[in-house]
NUROLUM-963277 format. One record per residue (C-alpha): residue in three letters; x, y, z. Coordinates in steps of 0.001 Angstrom, whole numbers, plus 500000, padded with zeros to 6 digits. Example, Ala and Ser with C-alpha at 12.3 -4.5 7.8 and 13.67 -1.06 7.14 Angstrom:
BEGIN
ALA512300495500507800/SER513670498940507140/
***
This chain:
BEGIN
MET511216488881514082/THR512944490599511163/GLU514182489042507935/PRO517871489115507019/GLY519204491356504315/THR519930495079504035/ALA516937497279503238/ARG517347501000502543/ILE514089502848503239/ALA513423506484502356/VAL511130507997504991/ASP509023511106504343/LEU509520512997507617/LEU506820515573506896/GLY504032513213505818/GLY501050512694508123/ASP498655514522510438/ASP501125514564513349/ALA504398514788511468/PRO507223515110512081/ALA506971513959515720/VAL505275510599515175/VAL507338509840512064/VAL510583510507513974/ASP509423508280516840/GLY508366505504514463/ALA511658505684512571/LEU513570505441515849/ARG511663502300516801/ALA512224500747513396/VAL515986501317513243/ARG516455500056516810/THR514473496879516049/ASP516049495887512714/PRO519880495719512640/ASP519956495455508825/LEU517691498483508256/HIS519138501667506745/LEU517076504848506668/LEU517220507840504365/LEU515392510611506205/VAL513825513071503788/GLY512940516350505465/PRO514341519347507377/THR517863518828508669/GLU517027519925512184/VAL514233517307512403/ALA516512514561511143/ASP519305515643513502/GLY516986515204516465/LEU516324511602515454/ILE519969510823514772/GLY521037512297518078/ALA518876509788519955/LEU520661506796518373/ASP523778504995519475/PRO526854505161517192/GLU526113501862515385/GLN522490502841514676/ARG523571506346513664/SER525844504895510985/ARG522744503414509291/VAL520939506750508907/THR521474509409506252/VAL519611512634505456/ARG518274514288502307/PRO517372517887503289/VAL513975518998501973/ARG511792521616503655/THR508585521506501560/ALA505731519095502215/VAL502470518326500398/GLY499664519086502871/MET496857516615503511/ALA494383519087501991/ASP496521519932498973/HIS495642518678495499/PRO497648515542494572/THR499253517430491658/ALA501235519365494294/ALA503504516295494351/ARG504879517360490976/GLY506752520200492678/GLU509672519955495083/SER508487518158498230/THR509561515467500696/VAL507445512761499050/ARG508758513584495571/ALA512364513612496822/ALA511813510223498550/VAL510414508728495356/HIS513363510079493362/ALA515742508466495880/VAL514247505097494936/ARG514312505998491215/ASP518009506940491472/GLY518965503765493364/ILE519803505599496626/ALA516945503854498495/ASP515131500561497965/ALA511650501654499108/ILE509672504658500273/VAL507358505098503284/SER505049508076503677/ALA502097508871505916/GLY501283511972503888/SER498552512589501333/THR497651509331499602/GLY496861511114496346/ALA500180512939496380/THR502125509773497154/VAL500386507827494369/THR500952510701491917/ALA504623511120492849/ALA505231507363492591/ALA503417506970489257/LEU505256509912487677/GLY508645509282489296/LEU508863505492489020/GLY506507504716486149/ARG503765502117486042/TRP503788498452485159/PRO502627497508481671/GLY498894496825481713/VAL498296498762484947/ARG496807502163484236/ARG495565502827487791/PRO497707501646490733/ALA496011500116493769/LEU496675500316497498/VAL496517496891499113/ALA496090496240502834/THR496167492945504677/LEU493578492439507422/PRO493463489760510134/ALA490558487326509787/VAL489371484259511656/GLU490510481880508892/GLY493719483740508002/PRO494811487043506469/VAL492607488716503863/VAL494107490986501222/LEU491851493993500515/LEU492252496281497536/ASP491826499029496633/VAL491876501034499880/GLY492370504487498418/GLY494508504509495286/THR491705504681492673/LEU488452506070494008/GLU486289505661490894/PRO487478502721488822/GLY485634500960486058/ALA485061497237485660/ALA488267496712483660/THR490342498325486410/LEU488714496136489085/ALA489493493077486972/ARG493137494132486716/HIS493220494775490453/ALA491988491228491010/VAL495097490037489195/LEU497263492345491300/GLY495678491131494535/ALA496010487436493694/ALA499690487842492839/TYR500353489915495944/ALA498665487373498248/ALA500742484570496763/VAL504063486448496779/ALA503875488583499939/HIS501839486238502134/ALA502532482803500597/VAL498833482126500060/THR498373478996497928/ALA495795479283495112/PRO494200482491496407/ARG490423482793496320/VAL489365486156494907/GLY486007487789495655/LEU484292491035494635/LEU482836493056497511/SER479092493744497137/VAL475844493902499160/GLY475015490229498633/THR476526487065497277/GLU473842486298494661/ALA474651487098491037/GLY473278490465489963/LYS473527492034493404/GLY475092495456493771/ASP475274498748491908/ARG476106499247488239/LEU479852498956488820/ARG479533495664490732/ARG477129494197488152/SER479521494978485318/ALA482654494000487241/ASP481368490560488287/PRO481503489026484769/ALA484765490894484072/LEU486438489268487093/ALA484979485902486151/ALA486565486151482694/VAL490021487471483570/PRO492860484934483847/LEU494227484937487409/PRO497852484073488311/CYS499283481744490986/GLY496465479204490701/ALA493970481771491916/ARG490258481432491200/TYR487358483867491290/VAL484667482871493811/GLY482119485572492969/LEU480485488223495108/VAL481325488448498820/GLU480035490635501638/GLY481731492723504313/TYR481154489921506766/ASP483424487657504712/ILE486383489997505250/GLY486392489446508998/VAL485824485714508708/GLY488073484902505746/ALA486321481633504970/ARG485191482504501421/ALA488008484661500006/ASP491690485387500525/VAL491563488492498298/VAL488665490958498241/VAL488433493512495434/THR486580496823495660/ASP486893500448494586/GLY489243502723496530/PHE486451504818498018/THR484592501833499494/GLY487817500144500599/ASN489072503203502440/VAL485765503745504224/LEU485638500074505175/LEU489173500132506550/LYS488467503139508781/ALA485156501633509910/ILE487043498518511055/GLU489448500741512986/GLY486486502424514702/ALA484948499061515541/TYR488207497946517190/ALA488265501188519203/MET484703500550520433/ALA485671496999521403/GLY488637498222523452/GLY491360497524520915/PRO492301495212518051/PRO492445491436518445/ALA495632489822519689/SER496412488644516171/GLY496661492245514974/GLY494391495088514031/ALA493427496948510896/PRO496649497934509177/ARG497657501567508983/ALA500050500859506148/ALA499291499677502626/ALA501499498695499689/LEU501075500499496380/LEU500853498009493518/GLY501267498934489883/VAL504302501231490051/ALA507899500243489357/GLY509135500458492932/THR508357499490496518/VAL506006502109498009/VAL504211501924501358/VAL501546504434502383/CYS500754504795506085/HIS497464506081507484/GLY497489509882507761/ALA496610509535511458/ALA499411507030511989/GLN501053506814515390/PRO504713505840516011/ASP503983502084516044/ASP502090502423512749/VAL505029504240511116/ALA507426501576512423/SER505131498866511025/GLY505012500641507669/ILE508819500741507543/ALA508925497065508499/LEU506421496260505707/ALA508520498137503157/ALA511629496234504252/HIS509727492918504107/LEU508487493562500593/TRP511947494626499404/ARG513728491650500967/ARG511218489254499472/GLY511525490922496077/ALA507747491245496094/THR507444494189493705/ASP509568492624490967/THR508017489181491469/VAL504436490465491302/SER505357492482488220/SER506864489423486507/VAL503765487376487372/LEU501592490036485757/ASP503702489998482607/ALA502450486475481945/VAL498775487399482374/PRO496967488818479294/HIS495361492195479800/ASP492843494361477975/PRO494730497349476544/ALA491491499409476433/PRO491221501556479592/ASP488075502289481512/ARG486461505399480127/ASN485828506957483542/ASP489356506446484821/THR491485509551485126/GLU494973509405483711/VAL497863510721485870/ALA499022513803484009/PRO502712513970483054/
***
């Protein structure tokens, strides 16, 4: 089922391990499924022409092309996104009002850098966060960060708790979200230095949408969903956890019927709708990422979460170990 309303999505044709083939296939599936979806294909003209040629006339009328031949490789430094590239051009399409959202399966660091520099960040958010939604026994669990900020400090994790609570309420209609901090045990004082300093920081931060902090949670709680609707962690741990869940599903013969580990995550903290797909995304994953971007745009999630954050006080002092995105 798709939601009504036009959504214009800029798609990075050269982002991902198996681009452009899987991106083209995923984009085809998306535009055929959603009659109100418009795509701006950012990449080589000959690649885009192959996709357009496979569509019927009505679908073809909803696809345009922005020719760009340069991509940021998965092994390239994120600062490569400052130069001309497909991901930078897709971000600028959103900045210039040509597209409503961007989807890329390319380098996460490059996408985050391009979005932060091209769109700007929300007030009070120094380090953006990637948020993924996982299926759980008791209902969906929002997990962040899953790769946006690898080495945050306690203040950043506290701000991400605010982001996650607002996102759960706005994007998934979770009432009074319960927010937990991922650690190695639920007892106070458990965990490494970051977790021990972040626990009181999360307990003290005002949370929006009637959310409340429930304390430390364990990895087990993510699959069950009985203790928390939002789980906060650093981007390194979150990314490893997400891929471990994918591996566990593969060992079990596939994800549960309710859905598997997502291969698309929303970037929170930048002034635009940005979705990052898994680098190893397959066509269905790309199509799901495009559908997520359209859903967030149609629901006005980015603007709504941003406005919710405006009403929440924040500490202007950044974490000392956080790295600023260079201009």
